[in-house]
C-alpha distance (Angstrom), angle and dihedral (degrees) to the residues before:
residue distance angle dihedral
M1 . . .
G2 3.84 . .
W3 3.77 91.4 .
L4 3.70 90.1 52.3
R5 3.72 93.5 57.2
T6 3.90 88.9 45.0
V7 3.84 89.1 52.6
F8 3.82 90.2 46.3
G9 3.81 91.7 48.6
I10 3.74 91.1 49.9
A11 3.81 90.7 48.7
V12 3.80 90.8 50.5
V13 3.74 91.9 49.0
L14 3.81 91.5 46.5
G15 3.77 89.0 48.5
L16 3.82 92.8 51.0
M17 3.76 89.7 47.2
A18 3.71 90.7 51.6
V19 3.75 90.6 50.3
G20 3.85 92.9 47.9
I21 3.91 89.6 48.1
G22 3.72 89.9 48.0
Y23 3.83 93.8 47.7
A24 3.79 90.1 46.8
A25 3.85 90.6 50.1
V26 3.78 90.9 49.6
S27 3.70 93.2 44.9
K28 3.76 91.8 49.8
A29 3.70 91.1 47.7
V30 3.78 90.7 50.3
A31 3.82 91.2 46.7
L32 3.79 90.1 50.1
S33 3.73 90.9 50.2
Q34 3.84 91.0 48.8
L35 3.73 89.6 46.8
D36 3.69 92.9 50.8
R37 3.86 90.4 49.8
L38 3.81 90.4 48.0
E39 3.82 93.2 49.3
R40 3.83 88.4 48.4
R41 3.80 90.4 49.6
N42 3.86 88.4 49.1
E43 3.70 90.1 50.5
L44 3.81 91.9 52.7
L45 3.78 90.5 43.8
A46 3.69 89.1 53.5
E47 3.77 92.6 49.6
E48 3.81 90.6 50.3
L49 3.81 92.0 48.9
Q50 3.80 89.3 52.3
R51 3.81 90.3 50.7
A52 3.80 90.3 49.7
E53 3.74 92.2 48.2
Q54 3.81 92.1 51.3
I55 3.90 88.9 50.1
L56 3.71 91.3 49.7
S57 3.80 90.6 50.1
I58 3.87 90.3 52.0
V59 3.77 90.4 47.4
G60 3.84 89.9 50.2
D61 3.80 92.1 50.1
S62 3.95 89.8 49.5
I63 3.80 90.9 51.5
T64 3.80 89.6 48.3
Q65 3.82 88.8 55.3
I66 3.88 90.1 48.0
Q67 3.82 88.7 52.3
E68 3.88 90.1 53.8
R69 3.91 87.9 51.2
D70 3.78 91.1 46.7
H71 3.80 89.1 51.1
A72 3.86 89.9 55.2
M73 3.77 93.7 43.1
R74 3.82 91.6 52.3
L75 3.83 89.7 51.5
L76 3.80 90.1 51.2
A77 3.86 89.0 47.8
G78 3.81 90.7 52.3
L79 3.77 92.7 -114.0
V80 3.78 128.3 133.5
P81 3.83 110.1 -103.2
N82 3.80 115.7 -112.6
D83 3.77 116.8 -92.7
P84 3.92 110.2 -100.1
E85 3.88 89.4 -126.0
V86 3.86 89.0 51.1
Q87 3.79 90.1 49.2
Q88 3.78 89.6 58.2
A89 3.77 86.2 62.1
G90 3.77 97.8 -149.7
I91 3.83 96.7 -48.4
G92 3.83 109.6 -175.2
G93 3.75 142.4 83.7
P94 3.79 126.8 -31.3
I95 3.70 119.9 -59.9
G96 3.85 116.7 -118.0
A97 3.71 129.6 -0.2
W98 3.85 121.5 -29.4
T99 3.79 120.5 -111.0
E100 3.79 122.3 -121.1
R101 3.84 88.6 -104.0
E102 3.86 90.7 54.7
L103 3.77 92.3 47.3
R104 3.82 90.3 51.2
L105 3.76 91.5 48.0
A106 3.82 91.4 49.6
E107 3.81 89.8 60.2
G108 3.83 92.5 74.4
A109 3.84 127.8 57.7
A110 3.79 91.7 -125.7
G111 3.80 92.5 47.6
Q112 3.79 90.7 48.4
R113 3.82 91.1 52.5
A114 3.84 90.0 48.2
L115 3.75 90.4 52.5
N116 3.79 91.9 48.0
M117 3.85 89.6 51.9
R118 3.79 91.0 49.5
N119 3.82 88.7 52.9
D120 3.82 93.2 48.0
L121 3.75 90.4 49.0
D122 3.75 93.4 50.1
A123 3.89 87.8 51.3
L124 3.80 90.2 50.1
V125 3.70 91.8 50.8
R126 3.83 90.1 51.4
R127 3.80 92.0 48.5
A128 3.77 91.6 48.6
N129 3.85 93.0 50.6
M130 3.85 90.1 48.0
L131 3.81 89.7 49.9
A132 3.81 91.1 48.2
A133 3.80 90.9 54.9
S134 3.79 93.2 43.2
F135 3.89 89.7 51.7
D136 3.80 90.8 52.3
I137 3.81 92.3 51.7
A138 3.83 92.2 44.4
H139 3.80 92.5 47.3
D140 3.79 91.9 51.9
S141 3.79 93.4 47.1
L142 3.76 92.1 45.2
S143 3.79 91.3 51.2
D144 3.76 90.3 51.8
R145 3.81 91.1 46.9
V146 3.78 91.9 47.8
E147 3.80 91.5 50.4
L148 3.79 89.1 48.5
L149 3.73 91.4 52.4
K150 3.81 91.6 48.8
R151 3.88 89.2 52.4
T152 3.87 93.3 48.4
P153 3.81 114.2 96.3
S154 3.79 108.0 -118.8
I155 3.77 112.1 150.8
E156 3.84 135.5 68.3
P157 3.82 104.3 -100.9
A158 3.86 96.8 -141.8
D159 3.76 141.0 14.1
G160 3.74 115.7 -112.0
Y161 3.79 149.2 82.1
M162 3.86 117.6 -38.3
M163 3.83 97.5 -131.1
S164 3.84 99.6 167.1
E165 3.74 133.1 17.2
F166 3.73 137.3 -154.8
S167 3.79 112.0 -72.4
D168 3.79 141.2 156.5
R169 3.76 91.3 -139.1
R170 3.81 129.2 26.7
M171 3.75 136.0 144.3
H172 3.85 108.5 -101.4
P173 3.77 106.0 -126.2
I174 3.85 94.7 -138.3
H175 3.74 106.5 24.5
N176 3.85 91.4 43.7
V177 3.77 94.6 -142.8
V178 3.76 132.8 112.4
L179 3.81 110.0 -97.9
P180 3.75 132.7 157.1
H181 3.86 115.6 -98.5
E182 3.78 106.3 -143.7
G183 3.75 98.8 -170.0
L184 3.87 148.9 14.8
D185 3.78 125.6 -72.3
I186 3.83 114.2 -146.6
A187 3.77 114.6 -170.2
A188 3.78 117.6 -148.3
D189 3.80 142.2 135.2
V190 3.81 121.1 -68.3
G191 3.88 106.1 -91.5
T192 3.82 95.8 32.8
P193 3.83 106.6 143.7
V194 3.71 120.8 -102.6
L195 3.82 115.7 -150.0
A196 3.71 131.4 -158.3
S197 3.82 108.4 -110.2
A198 3.80 93.7 -147.6
K199 3.86 143.7 -5.5
G200 3.80 114.1 -69.0
R201 3.75 147.6 119.4
V202 3.83 123.4 -84.0
E203 3.72 104.3 -114.4
R204 3.87 101.6 176.9
V205 3.79 140.7 5.0
F206 3.73 108.6 -175.3
P207 3.83 145.8 129.1
N208 3.84 104.6 -93.0
G209 3.77 108.5 -167.4
G210 3.79 113.4 -110.2
Y211 3.86 90.6 7.3
G212 3.75 89.6 61.4
L213 3.81 118.2 -156.2
M214 3.83 108.0 6.2
V215 3.69 137.8 -175.6
V216 3.86 120.4 -157.0
I217 3.83 120.6 -162.9
N218 3.76 122.2 -165.5
H219 3.85 112.5 -147.0
G220 3.83 94.7 -177.7
R221 3.86 129.7 -118.0
G222 3.88 89.1 71.2
L223 3.79 94.2 -58.1
K224 3.85 122.7 130.3
T225 3.81 136.6 163.1
R226 3.90 124.6 -153.9
Y227 3.76 127.0 -156.9
G228 3.83 116.8 -163.6
H229 3.87 142.7 -174.1
L230 3.77 90.9 32.8
H231 3.78 124.9 172.5
V232 3.83 94.3 -151.3
S233 3.78 137.8 -10.3
H234 3.80 123.4 -131.8
V235 3.75 96.9 -167.8
R236 3.85 136.1 67.6
V237 3.82 130.7 -145.0
G238 3.73 115.2 -80.7
Q239 3.81 92.7 25.5
T240 3.84 117.9 134.4
V241 3.85 113.7 -134.1
E242 3.78 131.7 -172.6
R243 3.73 129.7 -141.0
G244 3.77 108.8 -75.0
D245 3.76 96.7 21.1
L246 3.87 118.1 141.2
I247 3.75 106.5 -109.6
A248 3.80 104.7 161.1
E249 3.85 148.0 -23.1
I250 3.80 127.8 -102.5
G251 3.76 112.6 -103.3
E252 3.83 142.2 158.9
T253 3.73 102.8 -114.1
G254 3.81 119.7 141.1
I255 3.76 122.7 19.2
V256 3.81 107.3 -19.6
T257 3.82 142.0 139.8
G258 3.82 90.5 -144.7
P259 3.75 142.9 -19.8
H260 3.78 114.7 -53.3
L261 3.86 143.8 129.1
H262 3.77 119.4 -106.4
Y263 3.87 106.8 -154.1
E264 3.74 126.8 -171.0
V265 3.87 135.2 -178.0
I266 3.93 113.7 -157.0
L267 3.72 122.4 -171.0
N268 3.91 115.3 -170.4
G269 3.80 89.8 -20.6
V270 3.86 93.2 -52.0
P271 3.87 117.9 114.8
Q272 3.76 113.1 -123.8
D273 3.66 131.0 -159.9
P274 3.87 104.1 -94.8
R275 3.81 92.0 -149.8
N276 3.82 88.4 71.8
Y277 3.77 87.5 61.9
I278 3.78 98.3 48.8
L279 3.84 109.7 91.3
P280 3.78 132.9 175.2
L281 3.74 113.2 -82.3
V282 3.82 89.7 -123.4
I283 3.81 86.8 65.0
V284 3.76 97.0 38.4
D285 3.89 91.1 55.2
């Protein structure tokens, strides 16, 4: 009976070995299957990371283009362009110590790429926020600048012949004494249109002695224009006019030798040479 027990023992051992080999084979097959799925997932992850990196690159290029427009807009608004280093808004690695999760991510190639992408995204967000703030400042400044230009006299108020220019001393044609001439005299027929030389509010419409019927427009910031010897006014006190609006007609009211417009530009109460406020139409428009 001893040989029977030996045979039985061998059979048991062989059975256990077969079970072990079978288990190992199944485990290996399962592991290979899991490895194959993991590799496929890593491939998909790598593809998605590549797409995300491409998108981040496109967004970065777009922000760079916006920065160039911000540079031009700040120049137009009379502002100093942002410093290039400031424009980068602190681009670089993460600020402060990395967390345990970040350290573990950085151990693998995919994790390192993901961390780099996150840092790039954070930098883009900072740049976008800085640009938004810069645009707000430039917009407000440009709006003020545009309004200032609208209110700055820049066109000749009437078509005609320039018969007398701005001068500290000239012989008065009627009084025959030397007096300052604080404006321009533009000779033209009675009824010739007189235009506002800039945006402003009509401050006065009144008979002003030797200047005859006069219109005064206040353009703000201490700047005013005066239009004298008018035949008729087409505006009223308090009315807002734009550059080029019809405000009156040339006449010969007051002390004159013939129909003409007397035009003055006054800054903070001091008469200015109106020729300095008459620009080519190509610039005005």
